[in-house]
C-alpha positions in Angstrom: -23.3 -0.8 -32.2 -21.6 -2.7 -34.5 -18.6 -5.1 -33.5 -15.7 -2.8 -34.5 -17.6 -0.1 -32.4 -17.7 -2.4 -29.6 -14.4 -3.6 -29.5 -13.3 0.0 -29.9 -15.9 1.1 -26.8 -14.3 -2.0 -24.9 -10.9 -0.7 -25.9 -11.0 2.6 -24.3 -12.6 1.8 -21.4 -9.8 -0.7 -20.5 -7.6 1.9 -21.4 -8.4 4.9 -19.5 -8.7 2.5 -16.5 -5.0 1.2 -17.1 -3.8 5.0 -17.0 -6.1 5.8 -14.0 -4.8 2.7 -12.3 -1.0 4.6 -13.2 -2.3 8.0 -11.8 -4.1 6.9 -8.8 -0.8 5.0 -7.6 1.5 7.8 -8.0 -1.3 10.4 -6.3 -1.2 7.5 -3.4 2.6 8.0 -3.3 2.7 11.2 -2.9 -0.1 12.5 -0.8 -2.8 12.9 -3.6 -1.1 16.0 -4.6 -1.0 15.8 -8.4 1.9 18.7 -8.3 4.0 16.2 -6.8 3.1 13.7 -8.9 4.3 16.0 -11.9 6.4 18.2 -11.0 8.8 15.8 -7.8 8.5 12.6 -9.0 11.9 10.7 -8.3 11.1 8.8 -11.8 9.3 10.9 -14.2 10.7 8.6 -17.1 7.9 6.7 -15.8 5.3 9.3 -16.9 7.0 9.0 -20.6 6.7 5.2 -20.5 3.6 4.5 -18.8 1.3 7.3 -19.3 2.3 9.9 -22.3 3.7 7.4 -25.1 0.9 5.2 -24.8 -1.4 8.3 -25.0 0.0 9.0 -28.1 0.4 6.0 -29.5 -3.4 5.4 -28.9 -4.6 8.4 -30.8 -2.2 8.0 -33.3 -2.8 4.4 -34.4 -6.5 5.3 -35.3 -8.2 2.3 -36.2 -5.2 -0.1 -34.8 -5.7 1.5 -31.2 -6.8 -1.4 -29.8 -3.6 -3.4 -30.5 -2.0 -0.2 -28.6 -4.0 -1.3 -25.6 -3.2 -5.0 -26.1 0.2 -3.7 -25.8 0.1 -1.6 -23.2 -1.6 -3.8 -20.6 1.1 -6.4 -20.1 3.6 -3.7 -20.1 1.6 -1.9 -16.9 1.1 -5.3 -15.3 4.7 -6.0 -15.3 5.6 -2.4 -13.9 2.9 -3.0 -11.1 4.0 -6.8 -10.1 7.6 -5.2 -9.8 6.6 -2.6 -7.1 7.5 -3.0 -3.7 5.0 -0.7 -2.9 1.7 -1.5 -4.7 -1.4 0.5 -4.7 -3.5 0.0 -1.5 -7.3 -0.2 -2.2 -8.4 2.2 0.5 -12.2 3.5 0.3 -10.2 6.8 -1.7 -8.5 4.6 -4.5 -12.1 2.5 -4.9 -14.1 5.6 -5.0 -11.5 7.1 -7.7 -11.4 3.7 -9.9 -15.6 3.2 -9.8 -16.3 6.9 -10.5 -13.6 6.8 -13.7 -14.9 3.7 -14.4 -18.8 5.0 -14.8 -17.8 8.5 -16.4 -15.4 6.7 -19.1 -18.9 4.4 -19.6 -21.2 7.2 -19.6 -19.2 9.4 -22.0 -18.5 6.2 -24.7 -22.1 5.4 -24.6 -23.3 8.8 -25.0 -20.3 9.0 -28.1 -21.7 6.1 -29.8 -25.1 6.9 -29.3 -24.5 10.7 -31.0 -22.5 8.8 -33.5 -19.4 10.8 -32.6 -16.9 8.4 -34.4 -14.8 5.7 -32.9 -12.4 8.1 -31.4 -13.3 7.6 -27.7 -11.8 10.5 -25.4 -8.7 9.2 -22.8 -8.0 12.7 -21.1 -11.5 14.3 -20.6 -12.8 11.5 -19.0 -9.5 11.3 -16.6 -9.6 14.9 -15.6 -13.1 15.3 -15.0 -12.9 12.1 -12.7 -9.7 13.7 -10.9 -11.6 16.9 -10.3 -15.0 15.2 -9.1 -12.7 13.1 -7.1 -10.8 15.9 -5.8 -14.1 17.6 -4.6 -15.8 14.6 -3.3 -12.7 14.0 -0.9 -12.3 17.5 0.3 -16.3 17.7 1.2 -15.6 14.1 3.6 -12.1 15.5 4.3 -14.1 18.6 6.1 -17.0 15.8 7.5 -14.4 13.9 8.9 -12.3 16.6 10.6 -15.5 18.4 12.0 -16.1 14.6 13.6 -12.5 14.1 14.9 -12.7 18.1 16.3 -16.1 16.9 18.3 -14.4 13.7 19.8 -11.6 15.4 21.0 -13.3 18.1 22.8 -15.7 15.2 24.3 -12.6 13.9 26.4 -12.3 16.5 28.6 -9.5 14.8 30.2 -7.3 13.4 27.7 -3.9 14.8 27.1 -2.6 15.3 23.8 1.4 15.2 23.4 2.5 16.0 19.8 5.6 15.0 18.5 7.5 16.2 15.7 11.4 17.0 14.5 13.4 16.1 11.3 14.7 12.5 12.5 13.5 10.1 15.2 9.8 11.2 15.5 8.5 7.7 15.5 11.2 6.6 17.5 10.2 9.0 20.1 6.6 8.8 19.8 7.3 5.2 21.1 9.5 5.6 23.8 7.0 8.2 25.4 3.9 6.1 25.2 6.3 2.9 27.0 7.3 4.8 29.5 4.1 6.9 30.3 2.3 3.5 29.9 3.4 2.8 33.6 1.1 5.1 35.1 -1.2 6.0 32.3 -4.0 4.8 29.8 -2.0 5.3 26.7 -2.7 5.7 22.8 -0.1 6.5 20.4 -0.4 7.1 16.5 0.4 3.6 14.8 3.4 3.0 12.7 4.3 6.2 11.1 0.7 8.0 10.9 1.7 11.4 10.9 -0.5 13.7 8.3 -3.4 15.7 9.0 -5.8 13.1 6.9 -3.7 9.9 8.8 -4.4 11.7 11.7 -8.4 12.6 11.5 -8.7 9.2 10.6 -7.1 7.8 13.3 -9.1 9.8 15.8 -12.1 9.0 14.5 -11.7 5.4 14.0 -8.8 4.4 16.8 -8.7 6.5 19.7 -10.0 4.7 22.6 -12.7 7.0 24.7 -10.8 6.3 27.8 -7.7 7.0 27.0 -6.2 9.3 29.3 -2.9 10.7 27.0 -2.7 10.3 22.9 0.6 10.7 21.8 0.5 12.4 18.1 3.5 12.2 15.4 3.6 15.3 13.2 5.1 15.2 9.7 5.2 18.2 7.2 6.1 18.3 3.6 5.4 22.0 3.2 5.2 25.2 5.5 1.6 25.0 7.2 1.3 21.0 7.3 2.3 20.9 11.1 0.2 24.0 11.9 -2.8 22.5 10.5 -2.4 19.5 12.9 -1.6 21.7 15.6 -4.9 23.4 15.0 -7.0 20.2 15.1 -5.5 18.6 18.2 -4.3 21.7 20.4 -1.7 19.7 22.3 -1.0 20.3 25.7 2.8 18.8 25.4 4.5 19.3 22.8 8.0 18.1 21.7 10.3 19.4 19.2 13.3 17.1 18.0 16.6 17.3 16.4 16.1 19.0 13.3 18.5 18.6 10.6 19.0 19.0 6.3 16.2 16.6 6.1 13.4 17.1 3.1 15.6 19.9 1.8 14.0 19.0 -1.6 10.9 20.1 -0.4 11.7 23.2 2.0 15.0 24.2 0.5 16.9 25.7 3.5 17.3 24.7 6.7 15.5 27.8 8.5 12.4 27.0 6.8 12.5 23.3 8.2 13.0 24.9 11.8 10.3 27.4 11.1 7.7 24.7 10.3 8.4 22.6 13.0 7.8 25.3 15.6 4.2 25.8 14.0 3.6 22.7 16.8 3.7 25.1 19.6 0.7 27.0 17.9 -1.7 25.5 20.3 -4.5 27.1 22.5 -3.9 24.6 25.3 -0.1 24.8 25.2 1.3 24.2 29.1 4.9 22.9 28.2 6.5 23.0 24.8 10.3 20.5 24.8 12.5 21.9 22.1 15.9 20.4 21.1 18.3 22.8 20.9 19.3 22.4 17.2 16.0 24.2 16.5 16.3 27.2 18.1 17.7 29.4 21.1 14.8 31.6 21.4 13.4 31.5 25.6 10.0 31.5 26.0 7.9 30.9 29.5 6.6 27.5 28.1 9.7 26.4 26.6 12.2 23.9 28.0 15.5 23.2 26.1 16.8 19.6 25.6 19.5 17.5 24.0 23.1 18.6 25.8 22.3 16.8 29.3 23.0 13.4 28.5 26.4 12.6 30.4 28.7 9.7 30.2 27.1 8.0 27.1 28.2 4.6 26.4 26.3 3.0 23.1 27.5 -0.8 22.2 25.8 -3.5 20.3 24.1 -4.5 23.8 22.8 -1.2 24.5 23.1 2.2 26.0 24.1 3.5 28.9 24.0 7.3 30.3 23.8 9.5 33.0 20.9 12.6 33.3 20.4 14.8 35.9 17.1 14.7 37.3 15.9 17.0 40.3 19.4 18.1 41.2 20.5 14.1 41.3 22.5 12.3 38.9 21.0 9.2 37.9 22.3 6.1 35.7 20.2 4.7 32.8 20.4 1.7 31.0 18.3 0.3 27.9 18.7 -2.7 25.6 17.8 0.1 22.9 20.6 0.5 19.7 22.2 3.8 19.0 23.7 6.6 21.0 21.3 9.1 19.1 18.4 7.3 20.8 19.5 9.2 23.9 17.8 12.5 22.3 14.3 10.3 21.8 14.8 8.9 25.8 15.6 12.5 27.1 12.5 13.4 25.7 10.1 10.8 27.5 12.2 11.5 30.5 11.1 15.3 30.7 7.4 14.9 29.6 7.3 11.8 32.3 8.7 14.4 34.8 5.8 16.9 33.7 3.1 14.4 33.7 4.2 13.5 37.4 6.2 10.5 37.3 8.6 9.6 40.0 12.2 9.6 39.2 12.5 5.5 40.3 9.2 5.0 38.1 11.0 6.5 34.9 14.4 5.3 35.6 12.6 1.0 35.8 10.5 2.8 32.7 13.7 3.2 30.5 15.3 0.2 30.9 12.4 -1.8 30.0 12.1 0.1 26.5 12.0 -1.7 23.5 13.6 -1.3 20.2 11.0 0.1 17.6 10.5 -1.9 14.7 12.9 -1.6 11.7 14.9 1.5 13.7 18.1 0.0 14.8 16.3 -3.3 15.8 18.6 -6.3 16.7 17.9 -9.5 15.3 19.6 -12.8 16.0 19.7 -15.1 13.2 21.4 -17.9 11.5 24.4 -17.4 13.2 24.3 -13.9 11.8 23.8 -10.3 13.7 21.2 -8.3 11.7 20.3 -4.6 12.3 17.9 -3.2 10.8 17.4 0.2 10.3 15.4 0.2 7.2 13.0 3.0 8.4 16.0 5.4 9.4 16.8 8.3 6.8 19.0 10.6 8.5 22.7 10.8 8.3 22.9 10.9 12.2 21.4 7.3 12.9 22.8 5.8 9.5 26.5 7.4 11.0 25.6 5.5 14.1 24.7 2.5 12.8 28.2 1.9 10.5 29.8 2.7 14.1 28.1 0.1 15.6 29.3 -2.6 13.1 32.7 -1.4 13.5 32.4 -2.8 16.9 31.4 -6.3 15.3 34.7 -8.4 15.0 33.4 -10.5 12.2 32.4 -9.6 8.5 30.6 -6.5 7.8 27.9 -6.2 5.3 25.7 -3.1 4.6 22.3 -2.7 2.7 21.2 0.8 1.7 20.1 3.1 -1.1 21.9 5.9 0.5 20.1 9.0 2.3 16.9 10.0 0.2 15.7 13.7 -0.2 19.2 14.8 1.1 22.2 16.6 -0.4 25.3 14.9 -2.3 27.3 16.3 0.2 25.6 14.3 3.2 25.8 11.1 1.0 29.6 11.6 0.4 30.0 11.7 4.4 28.1 8.5 4.5 30.1 6.6 1.9 33.5 7.8 3.7 32.2 6.0 6.8 31.1 2.8 5.2 34.3 2.7 3.1 36.0 2.6 6.6 34.2 -0.2 7.9 32.4 -2.4 5.6 33.6 -5.6 4.0 30.9 -5.9 1.7 28.5 -3.0 -0.1 25.1 -3.7 -1.9 23.9 -0.4 -3.1 19.9 -0.8 -3.9 18.0 1.2 -6.3 19.5 3.9 -8.6 18.5 7.4 -6.6 22.3 7.2 -5.4 23.3 4.7 -7.6 26.1 6.7 -9.8 27.6 8.9 -6.8 28.1 5.2 -4.9 29.7 3.5 -7.7 32.0 6.5 -8.2 33.1 6.9 -4.5 32.4 3.7 -2.8 35.8 1.8 -1.8 35.0 -1.5 -0.1 36.2 -5.0 -1.0 32.9 -6.0 -2.6 30.9 -3.7 -4.1 27.2 -5.0 -5.5 25.0 -2.9 -7.4 21.5 -3.8 -7.4 19.1 -1.5 -9.8 15.9 -2.5 -7.6 15.6 -4.7 -4.4 14.4 -7.9 -6.4 17.4 -9.6 -6.1 18.4 -8.2 -2.6 17.2 -12.0 -0.6 19.1 -14.2 -3.3 22.4 -11.7 -3.4 22.7 -12.3 0.7 21.9 -15.7 0.5 25.2 -15.9 -1.8 27.3 -13.5 -0.4 26.6 -13.4 3.7 27.6 -16.6 6.1 27.6 -17.1 10.0 29.4 -14.7 11.9 28.7 -11.4 9.7 27.0 -8.5 10.8 24.4 -7.2 8.5 23.0 -3.3 8.6 20.0 -2.6 6.6 20.4 1.0 6.5 17.5 2.8 5.1 14.9 1.8 2.8 13.3 3.6 -0.3 10.6 2.1 -2.4 11.5 1.8 -6.2 9.6 4.4 -6.8 12.3 6.9 -5.5 
């Protein structure tokens, strides 16, 4: 191989691997579904800048293709550096990159040996690797699923509780786990693991064989997603929390969202389903409706107080958890605790000891400031409650938010109106809702940040002791 051929060979391998890195990063963000990367990406212009344009320039430059690669690499590295949600090198990603490198090198060597010229293929190794990777992952997925089913079937005394809904799934799961842990050996899926693949991995790798209760969160982007989880776990107890216009981008209508969430009841072992009144009112012998039973609710910056009738007796509950909307999730935990045989006094005591879920209206006192970290909450009810809690503070009020994601312009307008009536400073992050917020927001000080890289510096400059700062929702900068 001549020097010129060697340079073209190396440039092609590097270029394909760089494009592959961009591709697998986007696939990981969008649950490894190529149709979502292509059709539902929030910043499609990235595809033009970091994939399509470099590809066209590479082929159009002929003998100067190596120079295109030298220009493209720094551009891509800057993009990678600025990402706040970088590629996680899972075994799936490693398999993809190793396979892509092997296919690319093989094809380049084959072309060089056959004397097929210096114009080396780019799209073919990417497409071939994607198809081979899809086949490998499909095979491994089915093997892991069988392994998970076998493990679950072997745990004869395990009670499985599955939680779904549009809002508050993770909080509800954690509250149920905290309450039941006072009597049972409980294991719950970590963080926001709620996809079929994530649950299969969690069962195989982390579910203790001595667990008495397994609490699982079920999420969905398409009709059938939750049904697949139900058919894997066959839970004995299920909860469908509040359902609203979250993920309308995917489901299009509220009725489709409700129908998808109700897929969770399709379990051969179902004993009891607790369903929020926002989902359906169709009676069933195994269904208990909830959501309208909370009385005398008081929600402040110090916690929540409410009354609830249990077994014909009104009982008072107190918890340091913030947010009146959390009573829906706590109500579900109370109902399940009753179903599992816990006594009323045990439940009241367990609720009082509940801890806030990280990044979900979590109160942090630091530097003389009150910080309400609600970064993992993305629904209108929760965000409005955060705004209301801030209105109770006597000092200056600051909000940091990208607005609502995967929602509607009307709901973002409702959020903006609430912000206008409460906050002194509003810091809007990201570009997704920037135009709408810039137009409708009317606060004493408005700061628009195209990305979050300047957020810490900005907060240091504009906030002071005595302020309350609400981090309302968060969105990675690919959104």
